[in-house]
N, C-alpha and C positions, 0 to 999 in steps of 0.2 A: 504494500500500500504506500501511497505517496501523499504527502501534505506539504503545501508551500504557502507561507504567510509572509507578507512584506509589510514593513513599517517605516515610514519616512520620519526622520528626526531632524532637529534644527542644527545640529553640530556638524563640523567638518569631519572628514574621515579620520584624521589624526586623533581628534578628541574621542571619537567613537571607539577606535581601536584601543586607545589607552584606557577607556572606560569599561572595556570588557575584562573584568577582573573578578576576584572572589566575592567582593561585596555585591556586585551586580548579580552574580550567579545566585547568591543566597536570596536576594530580593526577588528574583524571577521564579523562585519555587512556589508552586501553587498551594492553595490551602489544603488540598487533599490529593494524594496522600502526604502526610507530614514527612518532610525530608530532613535527614541529618547528614550534613556534609562531613565526611571522614577524611577526605583528601582532595586538595585542589592544587595542581602543579601550575596551571596556566593554559595558554592557547597555542603552544608551540608543538611541533611534531615530537612525538614521544611522551608528551605530558599525559598524566593520568588524573581522572576525576573519579572519586569513590563516594558513593551515597548509600544510605540505608533508607528505604521507603517503609514507612509505618502505616499499615492498613488497619490499625486497631487490633484485629484478631491475629495478625501475623505480620512479620517483617520480611523484606526482600532486599538483597544486596544488588547494587547496580554499579558496575565499574566500566568506565569508558576510557578509550585511549585516543589521543589526537594522532591521526595517521598522516595528515598532510596539512600544510600551511602554505599559502601563496600571498605575496604582497607586491603591489605595484603602487604608483602614485595615485591611481584612481580606484583601487580595489584591494580589499584585504579579506581573505577567507581562510577557514580552517574546517577540517572534517573530523568528527569523532565517530567512533564505532563502539558498539557495546561488546566488551570482552567477557563480562559476566553480567547476565541479565536476569530479571525476574522470570519465573517459570512460564509465564504466559507470553514470552517473546522468544522467537528463534533468532532474529537479527534486528539490528538497529544501526542506522547510519544517519547522521545529522550534519548537514553542511551549513555552516554559518557564513553568510556572505554580507559584506559591507561595501557598498559602492558609493563613491562621491557623486553627488547630484549637483545641479546648478545652485541650489540653496539648501544645503544639508547633505544628509547621507541616507541611503536606503539600506535598511537591515532586512535580510531575508533569512528565515528559518526554512530550510529545505530538508524534509525528513522522509526517509524510507524505512519501513519496518515490515517484519513478517511474524506470524504467530504459528503455533503448531497446527491450527485448524483454520480453514478458509473463513468459516462463519465468525470465528473470533477476530479475524482481521477487521471485519465489518462492524462487529460489536464495539471494538476498541477505537475505531476511527473517530467517532464524535468526541469521545473522552480525550483522546490525544489532541484532536483539532482544537478543542476549547482550552486545553492546558496551554497551547501555544498562542491562541488568540488572547489569552489572559496576559501575555507578555507585552502586547501592543501599548497599552497606556503606561506600563512600567518603563518601557524603553523611552517613550516620549517624555515622561516626567524626569527620568534619570538624566537624560541628555539635555534637558532644558535647565534644570536646577543645578546640576553638577558643575557646569562650566561657565555659567553666566554670572 
């Protein structure tokens, strides 16, 4: 399954790239499931992010690795893949794209995932979609308040 959500923010690419840090990552965590950050290395190739997701009745570990990072004057992107995922995922790939625009930067969350069952792909789709849609106002506020 694929999900792609774009958010325009007011800051230039340099500020947006610099603002992609542990504090923003924590802020982007949705209300459910509760997320405990165990490790955050950053956004460079080889970096690891480790989480514990608390679903009240059970917890699941999620570990992602940054496998690629590209930077030009007009664009910064990095890709994380799930190397240890909750039982309801087979695969996870999340491309974070930041592109300089005429007045600001476009942030794109481009996600691909699969589950053990085709039906579960469709059941999880709206949940994942809304968890990333939840990021839009946070991105806008973070990159408005943070650098002005």
